[in-house]
Each structure stands twice: as structure tokens, then as C-alpha cells.
C-alpha positions, 0 to 999 in steps of 0.5 A: 777268866780273871784279868791279870797284871801282865795284860794290863801291862801289854795293854799299857805298853801301847802308850808312849810318852811323845817326849821320851819316845818310850812307853810307859811300862818301860819307863816304869811310870807304872806303879801299885797296880790293883785288880779287883775283879773288873776293876783296875787301878794303878798310879801313873807316875810322871817325870815332873808335876808340870808335864803338858801331857798328863791329861792326854796320858791319863786318857791314853792309859785308861783307853788302852786297860779298857779293851782288855776283855773283863774289865768295866772300871779303870782308876788311874792316879797321876803322880810325879817324881822329878828325876835329877839331871846334872851336866855333871857332879861338881861336888856337893854343891847344891845336894838337895837340888835335882834341876838346875835351869839358868834363864839367859838373855844375849842382851838387856831389856828383853824381859828375862826376869819377868820370864824366870819369875812367872815360869817360876810360879807356873811350876810351882802351881804345878805343884812342884818344888821351886827355887828362884835366885837372882844372880843380877848383882846390878839390878836385882828385880826379884824382890819388886817383882814378887812382892818381897820386902823382908830380910831372910832370916838366919838359920845355924850358919847359912840364910833362909829362902824367902818363900812367896807365892810357893817359891823360894826366894834368894837374892842380892836385893834383899841384902842391899838397900834399893838406892845403893850402887853395887860397884863391884870388880869381877872376883867380888861379883863372882864370891857374891853368886857363890855365897847366893848358892853355897850360904843359903839352906835350899833344901830339897827342890825339884827345880831352881830357876837361875835369873842371870844377869844379861850378857856372857859376863862372869857371873855366867862363867861362874855358874858353869863353872861352880854349879852343875846346871841341867840346862839354860833357856834363852829369852829373846826378842823378835828383832834382829839385834837381839837375835844376834846376842841369841847365837852368842849366848847359845855359843857360850853355853855350848862351849861350856857343855850346857844343853839349851833347853830353848828359846822363849820369844818375848814382846812377841806380839800386841794384841788390841784388847779392844778390837783383837787386832795383832800387831807385831811391834819388834817384827815376828818369828825371829825367835822360832827362825833362831830355834831352827837355826841353831837346832834347839827347841822353841818354847813359845812366844809371849806377847807384850802386854801391859797386865804382864808389866803390872804384874811385875810392877806390883808383885803379883806375876801375872800367873798369880794375878789372873791365872785363867788369862790368855798370858798365864795359860801361855806361861803354863804352857812354857813351864811345861815344855821347859818341864818336859825337855828337862825330862828328856834329858840323858841322866 
């Protein structure tokens, strides 16, 4: 008896996406099914190329279809199509950008830019089209961390982002000499941020990562007023003084109806490269505890590690310089969790 498409779909209804809490058939993930005798092939089109569960979903799909009588071979091709998620539509600003994620911190010195850079590159390594915008007007560090000294070109009336490690980059640091102090009042800051958004040819992107300056000042307010953010990630360190600022940051985003996609605890621990002993230099677990208390996702903890620092100083992020290192694996895992949280947002 010939295998039917409906039989295959019925079998695949048992495969659930745990992030979206629905089966792969009702989610519309199954595409281009072909049945050739005892061989069944189809595409499994996920919501992000950075899906942390794609291997698990592929294996579960293969197993479900193999249980059908007469099936001898199952061929599953993993693809992805990133869906836009916006808090609200705000004119035509950044029309080609599907998802805009702000990386924020309540205070300086917690490694927010390091997290922004490595998450952007990690998403790009998964196959996503990624942009990285540095809005830290007074201390732009993205050019150094990404190893870029070029100036952006002008195409028509707009600047063209600089490409590095598969990421489209823009920063005020590309336009202002390194040794020049930027002494601007609030309105000038807001105008500069707006120009970095609207006077740049960003093209089509799956994700734009926006590295915010620390705090809850003019730049953040301008962004949430002007840009249809998908959500925000809060970067913190474990000690109490940093966690107090996390709560302030979360409350600021909540007041303007921007979803909190999660908390990342940076400098969470130090692991001795010689003996492997772990030391919690700045205490431990505060970020996860804050996430539970505030009822937001905890995306993961990053170690305080010389190799991460060296990567930022040399312009070769750790996920580029040593992609197989434990540190890089953590960044890749956090990027996957972040992409999954974006995918789970309501349209």
C-alpha cells in the first residue's frame, strides 16, 4: 500500500517545538514533501538558522516518519525563514530589518559590548543576516572589537555598513577620530542615533543587534520611541550593585512595552586554565536569581576569561578566533536561546 502525504503529516504532528509549544505541522514547518516509493523527503523550515534545537527536531522528525509502515528512508533538509517580530509598527523605519534586539546594561563595565559583538557574530555564523549598531555615542568600542579602521562608503544619499565576520557594522566610531572627545547634549545625541538608523543602507537583515550605552538615558529613550524593537537583553555581573541596576533597566523597558528577552550574567566565574578549579570572583548566581524574581528568561552565564578580553582588544572576537573553545560554545548557546525567544514572540 502506497505511503500518503497525510500519513506523514499525521506522524509529524507528534514532533513538538518546545519553544513555541506547538507541533511542526501546525507551525507550518513542513515544506516540499516528496514520496518516492519507500523514501520520504521534506524540508523542515525553522524560524531561525540559530535554532538551538534543530538537530533534536530533525532527529525526532526522522524517527516519527520511520514508524510508518513501508518507510525505509527519511531525508530531512533543515532550512529556516526568520519571521519579523515588532513591538509595534513605527512608520517605515528600517523596513528591511525583521527583528531588532537591544543589548542593554544598567551600569558600565559589565561587558555589554563584548556580549553584543560575540552574539552578533554567533548569529551570523549560524547563517543569519545580521547587523550590529553601536549607539554608545560617548564610548564607541565596536570598531576596535571588530577590528575595523575603514570609513563607510556613501551610496546615493546613504552610508553603507562595513562588513566584517559576516556582520553589517555601523558606529559613530567610524566617523569620529579615536582621540576626539564627543561633547554633545541630549538633542544632539538623539539626532546622531536617529541618523545611524535612517541614513544607513542596512538592507535586508534577520536580526539587528543594537549595543546601547549603559543606563536609561536619552539614547535608550530615543530608540524605544523611534524603533520598533523586538525586545531587549540585559547584561549584568553577579554582584549586588550591578543587579540593582538590572531591575532599573528592566523597569524602563517594561514602561515602554518592550519585551525582556532575557538576562545574561557576564564575568560569572573564573576557571583556572591549569587546575580547572572554579572561582566565583564577583559572587555567583545573581543574574539567574534576578531573572527568576523579575520573571524573565535567564539566557546563560559567561566566564571572566583572558581569551575573551584578548579577542576584543585584537579585533577578533572569541567566536571567530577560537570557535571550538568552551567560551565560544557558551556564546553560541546564548545566541541560540536568544533567537528562540525572538521566534516565540507573538506577531
